[in-house]
C-alpha positions in Angstrom: 26.6 14.7 -76.0 26.1 16.2 -72.6 24.3 14.5 -69.8 20.9 16.1 -69.0 20.9 18.4 -66.0 17.9 19.1 -63.9 17.3 22.7 -62.9 17.0 21.9 -59.2 20.3 20.2 -58.8 23.3 22.3 -57.9 26.2 22.4 -60.3 29.1 20.6 -58.7 32.7 22.0 -59.2 35.0 19.9 -61.3 37.6 19.6 -58.5 36.6 18.5 -55.0 36.7 21.3 -52.4 37.8 20.3 -48.9 37.5 23.1 -46.4 39.7 23.1 -43.4 38.3 21.8 -40.2 38.6 25.2 -38.4 36.7 27.0 -41.2 34.0 24.4 -41.1 33.7 24.6 -37.3 33.6 28.4 -37.5 30.9 28.3 -40.2 28.8 25.8 -38.1 29.1 27.7 -34.9 28.5 31.1 -36.4 32.1 32.2 -35.8 31.3 34.1 -32.6 34.0 33.6 -29.9 31.5 34.2 -27.1 29.2 31.6 -28.5 32.0 29.1 -28.8 33.1 29.7 -25.3 29.5 29.3 -24.0 29.2 26.0 -25.9 32.4 24.7 -24.4 31.3 25.7 -20.9 27.9 24.0 -21.3 29.5 20.8 -22.7 32.0 20.8 -19.8 29.2 21.2 -17.3 27.3 18.3 -18.8 30.3 16.1 -18.7 31.0 17.1 -15.1 27.3 16.4 -14.2 27.5 13.0 -15.8 30.5 12.0 -13.8 28.8 13.3 -10.6 25.7 11.2 -11.4 27.9 8.1 -11.7 29.7 8.9 -8.4 26.6 10.1 -6.7 24.3 7.0 -7.1 24.7 6.0 -3.5 23.9 9.5 -2.2 20.9 9.7 -4.5 19.6 6.4 -3.2 20.1 7.5 0.4 18.3 10.8 -0.4 15.2 9.0 -1.9 15.1 6.6 1.0 15.2 9.4 3.5 12.3 11.1 1.5 10.3 7.9 1.9 10.8 7.9 5.6 9.8 11.5 5.8 6.6 10.9 3.9 5.8 8.0 6.0 6.1 10.1 9.2 3.7 12.8 7.9 0.4 11.2 9.0 -2.8 12.4 7.4 -1.1 14.8 5.0 1.4 12.1 3.8 -0.4 11.6 0.5 0.0 15.3 -0.4 3.7 15.3 0.6 4.2 12.1 -1.5 2.5 13.7 -4.5 4.6 16.9 -4.1 7.8 14.8 -3.9 6.8 12.9 -7.0 6.0 16.1 -8.9 9.3 17.8 -7.9 11.3 14.6 -8.5 10.0 14.3 -12.1 10.7 17.9 -12.9 14.1 17.8 -11.3 14.9 14.5 -13.2 15.4 12.5 -9.9 14.6 8.8 -10.3 11.1 8.4 -8.6 10.7 4.7 -9.1 11.5 3.9 -5.4 9.1 6.7 -4.3 6.3 5.3 -6.5 6.8 1.8 -5.1 6.9 3.1 -1.6 3.8 5.2 -2.3 2.0 2.1 -3.4 2.8 0.2 -0.3 2.2 3.2 2.0 -1.2 4.3 0.6 -2.8 1.4 -1.0 -4.3 0.1 2.2 -5.8 3.5 3.1 -6.8 5.0 -0.3 -6.9 1.9 -2.4 -4.5 0.8 -5.1 -6.4 2.5 -8.0 -6.7 5.8 -6.3 -3.0 5.8 -5.4 -2.1 4.8 -8.9 -4.3 7.5 -10.5 -3.0 10.3 -8.2 0.6 9.2 -8.9 -0.1 9.3 -12.7 -1.8 12.7 -12.4 1.2 14.1 -10.4 3.6 12.7 -13.1 1.5 14.1 -15.9 1.5 17.6 -14.3 5.2 17.3 -13.8 5.8 16.4 -17.4 3.7 19.3 -18.6 5.7 21.7 -16.4 8.9 20.2 -17.7 7.8 20.7 -21.3 6.8 24.3 -20.6 10.1 25.0 -18.9 12.1 23.4 -21.8 10.2 25.3 -24.5 10.5 28.7 -22.8 13.9 28.5 -21.2 16.0 26.3 -23.4 
């Protein structure tokens, strides 16, 4: 007796087939040398960027603190500068938590806590929409 076979199941070979790693990689990557080189360059750039982020934490902290001092010195237009920094920071993937806390302390007394919070949320929402648009059309 033969076991029943379903028509949608592929027929498996009797001996297992083990392709070589190089053939498998070439099949997965399309076999194009230019494409493979581009993938290697992108991965290397990501690894380099990750190491720079680890080493650059202190400089990033100093950059955000200097941005807070700059916003504080702007006077009447400080809220607009703060919202622009928040928007650009979210799009550029810069940690904006310190800016948000500083914005709360700087503007809650003048504009109110809820207004400051709503404007910050609106700026972050707009930044996220811009980021999604950029990711869909350029990546």
